[in-house]
N, C-alpha and C positions, 0 to 999 in steps of 0.2 A: 371553543369557548366564546360566547356572545359577549360583544362590549358591554363591560358594567359586570360582569358576572365575578364573582369571587369564590373560589373552590379551596378548602382546606384541605391537604393532602395529608397531613400526620400532624398529631397533637402530642407532647410531652407534658402530662399535666396542664397547666393552661396556656403553656408557651403553644403557638401555632407554627405549623411551615404551610404557607397556601400560594396564590398565584391569583393576581387581578389582572383582568384583560381591559385595555385601553384602546383607543383609538389610534395609538402609535407603538402598539405592542404589549406584550404580557409583562407584567412587574412580580417577580419572585419576592415573597414576604417570609421573613422580615426583612423590610429594607430601611436602608438610610440613603436620605436624599439630600446631595448637597447643595446649598443654596447659592442661586446664581439672581440675585435682588434685581438687578437691572438688565438680565438677559445675557450675564456672564457671571461665571463661577468665577471669584476674583484670581486673575492671572493665568488661570485655564483655557485654553479652547477646547470645542469639540473633540477634537482629537485625544486631547489629553483624559477629558472625560470618559472617553473609551476606554484608553489605556487603565484608568482604575477601575473599571468595570462597572460603573454609574449606571443603575436601571432606569433611574429616574431623577430629574431635578426640580427645582422649587424657585419661582419668580414670583414677584411682590407686585400686587394690582395697583397699590399706592404709588411706588416709585415708577412702573410704566406707565402709569396715566399721566404724569408729571413729564417724564421724558423717558422715551421718544414720544409719546403720547401713542393711546389705543387705535385712535384712527390713522394714524399713520402706520402701525402694524397691521392695522387690517388690510390697507392698501397693499403692503408687501406679502402678502398670502400669511399673515399670523408670526407669531413670536418664534415658531419651529423653522420656517421659511428664512426669517430675518437674521437668527444667529447661527443658521447652518448646523442644528441639532434634530436630529430625527427619532430622538427617544421621546418617550413619555414625559409632560410638564404637569406640575400642580402648580396653580397660583394661589397664594392665601389673598383675602380679601381687602385687606387693609385694616383689618379689625384692631389688629397688635398696633397699628400707628395711632387709631384712637385712644389707645392705652398709653405709647410712648411720647406722645406728641400732644399730652393733656394740656399742656399750655397754650397749645394753637388751634384747639377745636372748641365746638359748641356742638351739646348732644341736644337732640329732639325726638319727638315720635316719628317724625318723617326720615332721620336720618342724622348725618353729622357734617355740620359745618367746619372747616380747617382753614388755616394759612398754611400755603406752602411754605417747607422749611427751606426751600431753596431762593426764593423771593418776595415771600410774604403774599403773593396772591392769593384770594379767596377762592374756595372750591365745595361744593357740596357732594357727599355720597348718601344718596340712598340705596335700600336694598337694590333696585329694578337696575339702578345707574351701576352698581358693582356689578350685578349679573351682565350687563351690555358690555363694562368695559371686558370682563374676562372671554366673553364672547368674541370680540374683537380681537384680543390678545390669541383666543383659539387653543387655551391651555387643554389638557386632556381631563384634569380634575380641578373644578373652580369650588372656593369655598363660600360658605356665606357670611355675611356683614355680621359682625356679633360685636358686644362689646367685653374687653377684659379688664375687670378690675383689679385695683391693688390690692398688696396681699393684707393690709392693717384696713380695708374698707369694712365699714359697720353692716351690721347684718340687714339691716332694711333696706339700705340702699343697693346692698348685693342682690336682695329679693327680687327689688322691682327691676335691675339691671337685668337678669336672668328672663325674666318675664319680657321685657323689651327685646332682648336678644331672640327669644322665640318668636314675638310677633316678626322680627326682622326675616327670621328663617322660615317663615311662612310664606313671607312675599317674595324672598328669593325664589323658593318652589313654584311658586306661582309665575313667576316671570320665566322660569325655565323648568315646564313640565319635562316628566321624562322621556316624552315622545318626540321633544323638539328636536333633538340632535344627538351627536355621539360624545358629547360634553358630559362626564360626571358630575355630581354635586355632593358635597360632604356638608353635614351639620355639624354645628359646635356646641359641645355642653360645656356652661359655665357655672356660677354659683358660688364662685370665690372658696372660701377655705372653711366653709360650712358643710359637713356632711348631708344633713338633712335636704340643704338646698342643691347638691349638685344631685341627689337623686332626684330632687323634684325637676330641676333643668333636664335629665337624662330622660324621664319619662316624657316630657312635653317634646323632646327634640325627636325622639324615637319615634312618637306617634307621627312625626312626617316622614313620607318616605322616601329619604335620600339612598343614595349608592354608597356609603360608607359614614362613618361618623367620627368626629375628633374629640381629643379631650383638650380644652383651651386652659388658658388663665393659671397655667403652673410655670415654676422657674420664674416668678417676678419678684424676689427678693426673700422669699420664704425661708426658714431652715430646712435642711436637706431632708431630715427623717420624715418632717411633716409634709412636703411633696411628696417622698415616696409612700407614705402612708395614704393620703387622699388620690393617688394614681390607682393604689391596689385597689382601693375602696368603689374608684368610677368604672374602673376598665370593665368587672363585670355586669356593670349596668347596662352597657352597649349589646346589641345584637350580636348573637354569637357567629351569625351566619354572614355576617357584613366585616369590609376592614375596619380597623380600628386605628386611629394615628394620634399621636402624643405630640402637641405642637410646641416647638421650640426648647425640648429639653434633648441635649446631646453629649455630655460626657458620657465615657466610654462604660463604665459600670450604671451609669441610669439609662443606658440603652438596654442594657442586658437584665435589669430588672424589670425594665417594661416590658419586654417580651416575654419575660418569668411569668408577668401579670396578664398576660394575654393580648399584648398590643401589638400591630405588625407594621406600622409605619413611624419614622422619626425625620426630623430634620434639626439642622441647629448651624449657626454660622461659624460654631466655635474649630472647627479645622482648619478652616482657611484665615480666621482671627490671629488663632494662635500661632500658625506657621509663619506669619508676619511678624510675629513677635520674637519667633526663635523656640518656641516650645513646640516639642515632635512628639506622637505618639508612637509606643513599638510594642511588642509583644511582652518587652520585659519591664513597662513602664515608661512614664515621661521622660525626655532627655531635655535639656536646656543647651540647645547648640552653640550659644555664645559662650560657653565655659571655656575657661584657658585649659581644661583639661584635656580636649578634644582636638588642641592644636596641631597635635603628631599624630592622632589617633587614624590608623588607616583602615579600620573595620568598616564595614557597612553600616548605617545607622541602625538598620534590624536585619539580622542575618535570615530571620524566617520572611522575611517581605520580599516579593516579586516586582516591586513599583520600579518604574525608569530610575527614580534616584538611588535606590538600594543595589540596583542591579550595576549602576555605572561608577557611583562616586562614592569617596569614603567621609567619615565623619570631619576628617581635617579639612576637606575641600568644601563641604558644606558649612562649616565654622567661617573659613575663610570668606566666602562669598557673603554670608550673614554679616562679619563685622566689618566688611569691606562695603556695605551698604549697595550689593550688586543685584539690579533685578534680577537676575536669573535664582537669586535664593528665594525669593517669593515664589517662583514658579515651582522650581524643586521640591520647596518644603510644603507648598499646598498638593503637589502631586502625591506627596509622601502621605499627609495628613489624611486627604480625602481617601485616599486608597485604603487607608488602614480604617477608618470608619465605615465605607461601604463593605470592605471585607469582613469585618466585625461582623456585620451582619448576615453576610454569606456564611460566616462559619459558624455562627448560631444557629442557622437554618439546618445546615447539614447536621449539627449536632443534635438539632430536634427530629430531624428523620430517621437518625441513628440510633434516638433514645438514651442521649446522654447528654443532654442539655443543661443538667443542674450539677453535673461533674465540670461542664465546660465553666457555667456561670460562677463556681467555685473557686476556679482557677484565676478567674480576672478579678474574683472580689480580693484575692490575694494580693495581685497585683495592684490594683486600683482603688483599693479600701481607701476611705480617707479616715 
């Protein structure tokens, strides 16, 4: 396979099992990407990530630009060399920070000016600068600069925003044409919570020749059912022959519902964030490890899991570490949760190949249905 090629090996209705070729290896899909915002999946090292069988991780352009700085990363051979991770890396463009740090930024046609959340210093991101930063980072997949709008944003603003996102996407592609190097570039569909605007955005973004396409602007405070309906509506609007990425949506059942809709790639901070709060995911549902009922529970956290934590430690020990605020608790809990999410996507892939994905999905609806 050549770099950038995406092959679909098997389908089960809309669910797809595929493989994406990047400069740092092939990525089997569906895939869950652990989030390493500043070049580290919290509390885990590269060897830990290999133990979880993570095939690709995610970094954040905005945060890596602020620290340690993209020029420093370039001087040190890029993020792969700096953090000693030899697998694929996707970097988002900072577009979500345009949304989440709304009080610290100002949008113009040229880009977005923002104040650093660290020290208040002023910075400006244009589409071209975002591309240059991601070139310096050396990620395998770079995302275009976009604007993510709030859930209750009105129709007219959302329409203007998606058109701005399209113009920015065009500038990103022009700043990094397909023949420039081995990095791939994904476009992002916006359009808020208006189906006609989602369709309009999808038509505009897919008219630009990207190596993959993402659905952005979901999981921003909307009701779950509305998110699922819009996801199912938008996914078929994206080219079937390119990878589809659902940005920032990551509860277990949400991932599986996304796969059922034809989406290939997922990321979320949930596994490590909830690990630090004592919420662990298992094949039998969520476990709140700080509960007193686990004080003398010698069973493994999940008897069906082969991660390091489940192979070696009891629920009682994991609870002891957590209530004692031992740092090892964060590592073991994160190891397990990341392994669970990565393995969930891998199990879904096997189910697609074997033609039993929807029975697999049904079993998780029973376990993780809300």
